[in-house]
C-alpha positions in Angstrom: -22.2 -85.3 137.2 -24.2 -83.3 139.7 -26.5 -81.4 137.4 -26.7 -78.4 139.8 -26.9 -75.1 137.9 -25.0 -72.0 139.0 -27.3 -69.1 138.5 -24.4 -66.7 137.7 -23.2 -69.1 135.0 -26.7 -69.3 133.5 -26.9 -65.5 133.3 -23.4 -65.2 131.8 -24.3 -67.8 129.2 -27.4 -65.8 128.3 -25.3 -62.7 127.9 -22.7 -64.5 125.9 -24.7 -66.4 123.2 -26.9 -65.1 120.4 -29.5 -67.8 121.1 -31.7 -68.5 124.0 -31.3 -70.4 127.3 -34.5 -71.9 128.7 -34.9 -73.5 132.2 -37.5 -75.8 133.7 -40.5 -73.8 134.9 -40.2 -71.1 132.3 -43.0 -70.7 129.8 -40.8 -71.7 126.8 -39.5 -74.8 128.4 -42.1 -77.3 127.2 -42.0 -76.3 123.5 -38.2 -75.9 123.6 -37.6 -79.5 124.9 -39.9 -81.1 122.4 -38.4 -83.3 119.7 -39.9 -83.9 116.2 -40.9 -87.3 117.5 -43.7 -86.3 119.9 -43.4 -89.6 121.7 -40.0 -88.6 123.2 -40.6 -86.9 126.6 -37.3 -85.1 127.2 -36.7 -83.3 130.6 -33.3 -81.7 130.4 -31.7 -79.5 133.1 -31.7 -76.7 130.6 -32.4 -76.1 126.9 -30.1 -74.0 124.7 -31.3 -72.9 121.3 -28.1 -72.1 119.6 -27.7 -69.7 116.7 -24.0 -70.3 115.9 -21.0 -72.6 116.4 -19.8 -70.0 119.0 -23.0 -70.6 120.9 -22.3 -74.3 120.8 -18.8 -73.9 122.1 -20.0 -71.6 124.9 -22.7 -74.2 125.9 -20.1 -76.9 126.1 -18.0 -74.9 128.5 -21.1 -74.0 130.5 -22.1 -77.6 130.8 -18.6 -78.6 131.9 -18.5 -75.9 134.6 -21.9 -77.1 135.9 -21.3 -80.9 135.8 -23.8 -81.5 133.0 -23.6 -83.4 129.8 -24.7 -82.0 126.4 -27.3 -83.6 124.1 -27.1 -82.0 120.7 -30.3 -82.3 118.6 -31.1 -81.0 115.2 -34.7 -82.2 114.5 -35.2 -85.0 117.0 -36.5 -87.7 114.6 -34.4 -90.2 116.5 -35.1 -88.9 120.0 -37.1 -92.0 120.9 -33.9 -93.7 122.1 -32.2 -90.7 123.7 -31.4 -91.5 127.4 -32.6 -89.6 130.4 -31.6 -85.9 130.1 -32.1 -84.8 133.7 -28.4 -84.2 134.0 -27.9 -82.7 130.6 -28.3 -79.6 128.5 -30.5 -80.2 125.5 -28.6 -78.3 122.8 -31.1 -77.5 120.0 -29.4 -76.8 116.7 -32.6 -76.3 114.7 -31.8 -72.6 114.0 -28.6 -73.5 112.1 -30.4 -73.9 108.8 -28.1 -72.2 106.4 -27.6 -74.0 103.1 -25.4 -73.1 100.1 -24.9 -75.0 96.9 -21.6 -75.0 95.0 -22.5 -76.3 91.5 -18.9 -76.1 90.2 -17.7 -78.4 93.0 -20.9 -80.5 93.1 -21.5 -80.1 96.8 -23.7 -78.5 99.4 -22.9 -76.9 102.7 -25.5 -77.1 105.4 -25.9 -76.1 109.0 -26.7 -78.7 111.7 -30.4 -77.7 111.8 -30.9 -78.0 108.0 -33.4 -80.6 106.8 -33.3 -82.4 103.5 -36.1 -80.3 102.2 -33.9 -77.2 102.6 -31.3 -78.8 100.3 -33.2 -80.6 97.5 -34.8 -77.5 96.0 -31.7 -75.3 95.8 -29.7 -78.2 94.4 -32.3 -78.9 91.7 -31.8 -75.3 90.4 -28.4 -76.5 89.2 -29.5 -79.9 87.9 -28.2 -81.6 91.0 -29.7 -84.0 93.5 -28.8 -85.1 97.0 -28.5 -88.5 98.8 -31.6 -87.9 101.0 -33.8 -90.7 102.4 -37.6 -91.1 102.4 -38.5 -87.9 104.2 -37.6 -84.3 103.5 -38.1 -83.4 107.1 -35.1 -85.4 108.4 -32.1 -83.5 109.4 -28.8 -84.0 107.6 -26.7 -84.5 110.7 -28.7 -87.3 112.4 -29.3 -89.0 109.1 -25.6 -89.2 108.3 -24.7 -90.2 111.9 -26.9 -93.2 111.5 -25.6 -94.1 108.0 -28.2 -92.6 105.7 -30.2 -94.9 103.4 -30.9 -92.9 100.2 -33.1 -93.7 97.2 -29.9 -93.9 95.2 -28.0 -95.9 97.8 -28.0 -99.1 95.8 -25.9 -97.4 93.2 -24.0 -94.9 95.4 -23.7 -96.5 98.8 -24.4 -95.2 102.2 -24.9 -91.4 102.4 -22.5 -91.0 105.2 -19.6 -92.0 102.9 -20.5 -89.2 100.6 -19.8 -86.5 103.2 -16.8 -84.2 102.5 -16.3 -82.6 105.8 -17.9 -81.8 109.2 -17.6 -78.6 111.2 -17.7 -79.6 114.8 -17.2 -78.5 118.4 -15.5 -81.1 120.5 -15.9 -81.8 124.2 -13.1 -79.4 125.1 -15.1 -76.5 123.5 -12.8 -76.3 120.5 -14.1 -75.7 117.0 -12.6 -78.0 114.4 -13.0 -79.3 110.9 -13.1 -83.1 110.4 -12.2 -84.2 106.9 -10.0 -86.8 105.2 -6.9 -84.5 105.7 -7.9 -83.0 109.0 -8.9 -85.0 112.1 -9.2 -88.1 110.0 -10.1 -90.4 112.9 -12.9 -88.2 113.9 -14.0 -87.9 110.3 -14.1 -91.6 110.1 -16.2 -92.0 113.3 -18.7 -89.3 112.3 -19.6 -91.1 109.1 -22.2 -93.6 110.3 -20.7 -94.0 113.8 -23.5 -92.2 115.8 -23.6 -88.7 117.2 -21.5 -89.0 120.4 -17.9 -88.2 119.2 -18.4 -84.4 118.6 -21.1 -81.9 118.1 -21.6 -81.3 114.4 -22.5 -77.6 113.6 -22.3 -77.9 109.8 -21.3 -80.2 107.0 -20.5 -80.5 103.4 -22.0 -83.3 101.3 -21.7 -84.5 97.7 -24.3 -83.8 95.2 -24.7 -85.6 91.9 -26.3 -84.9 88.5 -29.9 -85.9 88.3 -32.9 -83.8 87.3 -35.7 -86.4 87.3 -36.5 -90.1 87.9 -39.2 -92.6 87.2 -40.7 -93.0 90.6 -43.9 -93.2 92.7 -46.0 -95.9 94.2 -48.4 -98.7 93.5 -51.1 -99.7 96.0 -53.3 -102.8 96.2 -56.0 -103.9 98.6 -54.4 -105.7 101.6 -56.0 -109.0 100.6 -53.5 -109.1 97.7 -50.5 -108.9 100.2 -49.2 -112.4 99.5 -49.2 -112.1 95.8 -47.6 -108.7 95.8 -45.0 -109.5 98.5 -43.9 -112.5 96.5 -43.8 -110.7 93.2 -41.8 -107.8 94.8 -39.3 -110.3 96.4 -38.8 -111.9 93.0 -38.4 -108.5 91.3 -35.7 -107.3 93.8 -33.7 -110.5 93.4 -32.8 -109.4 89.9 -33.2 -105.7 90.1 -30.5 -103.4 88.7 -28.8 -101.1 91.2 -30.5 -98.1 89.7 -33.9 -99.4 91.1 -34.6 -98.8 94.8 -37.9 -100.0 96.3 -39.8 -100.6 99.5 -42.7 -103.0 100.2 -45.2 -101.8 102.8 -48.2 -103.3 104.6 -49.8 -100.0 105.6 -52.8 -98.9 107.6 -53.9 -95.3 106.9 -55.7 -93.6 109.8 -59.2 -92.3 109.4 -58.2 -88.7 109.7 -59.6 -85.9 107.5 -56.2 -84.9 106.3 -55.6 -88.3 104.7 -56.8 -88.3 101.1 -60.1 -90.0 100.5 -58.8 -93.0 98.5 -56.5 -93.9 101.4 -58.4 -92.8 104.5 -59.1 -95.6 106.9 -57.9 -98.3 104.5 -55.4 -101.1 104.9 -53.3 -101.6 101.7 -50.1 -103.2 100.4 -47.9 -100.8 98.5 -44.6 -100.7 96.6 -42.8 -97.3 96.5 -39.8 -97.0 94.2 -37.3 -94.7 92.5 -35.6 -95.7 89.2 -32.7 -93.8 87.7 -33.6 -94.7 84.1 -36.2 -94.2 81.5 -39.9 -94.6 82.1 -40.1 -97.4 79.5 -37.4 -99.4 81.3 -39.0 -98.6 84.6 -42.4 -99.9 83.4 -40.8 -103.1 82.2 -39.2 -103.6 85.6 -42.5 -103.1 87.4 -44.5 -105.3 85.0 -44.4 -108.4 87.3 -46.1 -106.3 90.0 -48.9 -105.2 87.7 -49.3 -108.8 86.5 -49.6 -110.1 90.0 -52.8 -108.0 90.6 -54.4 -104.9 89.2 -53.4 -101.9 91.4 -56.0 -100.1 93.5 -54.0 -96.9 92.9 -51.2 -96.1 90.5 -49.1 -93.1 91.4 -46.1 -93.7 89.1 -44.5 -91.4 86.6 -41.5 -89.2 85.7 -41.0 -86.8 88.7 -38.5 -84.0 89.3 -35.6 -85.0 91.6 -36.9 -83.0 94.7 -40.1 -85.0 94.6 -38.2 -88.1 95.7 -38.1 -86.6 99.2 -42.0 -86.9 99.3 -42.9 -90.0 97.4 -42.9 -92.2 100.5 -45.7 -90.2 102.0 -44.0 -89.7 105.3 -45.9 -87.2 107.5 -44.7 -83.6 107.0 -45.3 -82.6 110.6 -44.2 -84.0 114.0 -46.0 -87.1 115.1 -45.8 -89.4 118.2 -44.5 -92.8 117.1 -42.1 -95.6 117.9 -39.9 -97.3 115.4 -38.4 -100.8 115.0 -35.8 -102.1 112.5 -33.8 -105.2 111.7 -31.7 -106.2 108.7 -32.8 -109.5 107.0 -30.2 -111.8 105.6 -32.7 -113.7 103.4 -36.3 -113.4 102.2 -37.5 -116.8 101.1 -41.0 -118.0 100.9 -41.3 -118.8 104.6 -40.1 -115.2 105.5 -42.5 -113.7 103.0 -45.3 -115.7 104.5 -44.4 -114.7 108.1 -44.2 -111.0 107.0 -47.7 -111.1 105.6 -49.0 -113.0 108.6 -47.7 -110.3 110.9 -49.4 -107.3 109.2 -51.5 -108.6 106.3 -55.3 -109.0 105.9 -55.7 -111.3 108.9 -53.7 -109.2 111.3 -54.9 -106.6 113.8 -51.9 -104.6 114.8 -51.3 -101.1 116.1 -49.0 -100.1 113.3 -48.8 -97.5 110.7 -46.8 -99.8 108.5 -44.6 -102.9 108.4 -42.1 -102.4 105.6 -39.2 -104.2 103.9 -36.6 -102.1 102.1 -34.4 -103.4 99.4 -30.7 -102.9 100.2 -27.8 -104.6 98.5 -25.7 -103.2 95.6 -23.3 -100.5 96.6 -24.6 -100.6 100.2 -23.0 -104.1 100.5 -19.6 -103.1 99.0 -16.9 -101.9 101.3 -14.2 -99.4 100.6 -11.0 -98.4 102.5 -12.1 -94.7 102.2 -15.4 -95.3 103.9 -16.4 -94.2 107.4 -17.5 -96.3 110.4 -20.4 -97.7 108.4 -18.5 -99.3 105.6 -21.1 -101.7 104.2 -23.9 -104.0 105.2 -24.3 -107.4 103.6 -28.0 -107.9 104.4 -30.1 -107.5 101.3 -33.2 -106.3 103.1 -34.2 -104.1 106.0 -37.4 -104.8 108.0 -39.0 -101.8 109.6 -42.1 -100.9 111.5 -43.7 -97.7 112.8 -46.3 -97.7 115.5 -48.3 -94.6 116.6 -48.5 -93.6 120.3 -51.1 -90.8 120.4 -51.4 -91.3 124.2 -48.8 -92.8 126.6 -51.0 -95.8 127.2 -50.6 -96.9 123.6 -46.8 -97.5 124.0 -47.1 -100.9 125.6 -49.2 -102.3 122.8 -46.8 -101.0 120.1 -43.7 -102.3 122.0 -45.4 -105.8 122.4 -46.1 -105.8 118.7 -42.5 -105.0 117.9 -41.4 -107.9 120.2 -43.7 -110.2 118.4 -42.4 -109.1 115.0 -38.8 -109.6 116.2 -39.5 -113.1 117.5 -41.4 -114.2 114.3 -38.8 -112.9 111.9 -35.8 -114.0 114.0 -34.9 -117.0 111.7 -34.1 -114.6 108.9 -32.8 -111.6 110.9 -29.1 -110.6 110.8 -27.1 -110.6 114.0 -26.0 -107.1 113.1 -28.2 -104.0 113.5 -28.2 -100.8 111.6 -27.7 -97.7 113.7 -30.2 -95.5 111.9 -32.9 -98.1 112.4 -32.1 -99.4 115.9 -34.4 -97.3 118.1 -35.4 -100.4 120.0 -31.8 -101.5 120.4 -29.8 -98.5 121.4 -26.6 -100.5 122.1 -24.4 -99.2 119.2 -21.9 -102.0 119.3 -24.3 -104.4 117.5 -24.2 -102.2 114.5 -20.5 -102.7 113.8 -17.9 -105.4 113.3 -15.7 -105.8 116.3 -12.7 -103.9 114.8 -14.9 -100.9 114.0 -16.6 -100.9 117.4 -13.2 -100.9 119.1 -12.0 -98.0 116.9 -15.2 -96.0 117.6 -14.7 -96.4 121.4 -11.0 -95.3 121.0 -12.1 -92.2 119.0 -14.6 -91.4 121.7 -12.0 -91.7 124.4 -9.6 -89.4 122.5 -12.1 -86.6 121.8 -14.5 -86.9 124.7 -12.8 -88.8 127.5 -15.3 -87.6 130.1 -18.4 -88.7 128.2 -19.8 -85.1 127.9 -21.8 -85.6 124.7 -25.1 -87.5 124.8 -26.6 -89.2 121.8 -29.3 -91.8 121.1 -26.4 -94.3 120.5 -23.6 -93.4 122.9 -20.2 -94.8 121.8 -18.9 -94.7 125.4 
């Protein structure tokens, strides 16, 4: 594709759409091209800030006429692995933030720019909760495209398989609805198969009844990492599906906005959410408290919307790189290696090195599921490294490589799309049969490869 823009076409697009068209050299170009992940340096041929599905369809036709690809982006949390956009239109969907709750049907409709924090509050007004992940700032579309690991995932499965329908614009500029009874192959692909099969402009997702949970976090000095990691591993081995938890070796930056008890400290923490009584939750957590007295105890009964905040993820854009790999086992040697990598003796440029507990419904397949059906690995290893300046990137990437090498004996051959920033080849996230089907759906709906995503299924 040539990437040469026709000035007349640009002006016609500006006159046609309700949103904005921004070109390189214009004052709005730099802020418009920026993703939520500030480490992603995107330089598209043009940026379109859409305000409707009609704007999206017009942008697709404009790009086709000008030999460009189209890169849809809601928030840009996953922009770190987006390919070069010099021959593409960056289609920002962040203005499509409409959200409506249907309490009778137990569902929510949301535009492609909506974030989870736009959903959880309105849903809670009806005693309902959503299958969001650890951060309320994550967009629904990208989250479901990568699968979606929710706090209730161990009992309800991957979030992508709780989607009812997608409103999309396909590569031919047509607006369609993908659901079980309409465009079923596309509906299958969009549920956990990445973002390159169609441009999602809105979606409808399941909600479920939940008003509160016993949740929060426990923190210990980093010197207790071995005891806590072992106790957490043992706890998860017998945990009920109603309990989800994450183990973290975390280094809090010495910034004024970080609360004083955390500022500049290295700690080991367990964050959890339990769909059960506080008494039962306390009993489950007792082995952690017995292993060592917590430095901080932030546990209690919380309203359902608070689950989008308990992980303490930053509420504002940050520059960072991410790493993730499923773990097939977590024996004593794996625990020791994990602590060695980011525990008290380590000096690493990381915000955290975490292990998430998977299993339960996440490992059970179903014929009605989408492209991400199940994942047998019981744990997910993940790391976040800050890159406040470009020069910091090499050190973080080298640390990721060292983590991957050290944990390789226990790492699954399969990746998970939503955590595969350092491994953008989508094929490794699916069994062969599913990978072939994803490629076939892409060929049917976007034979020319118009749509760009961070995991292209081309």
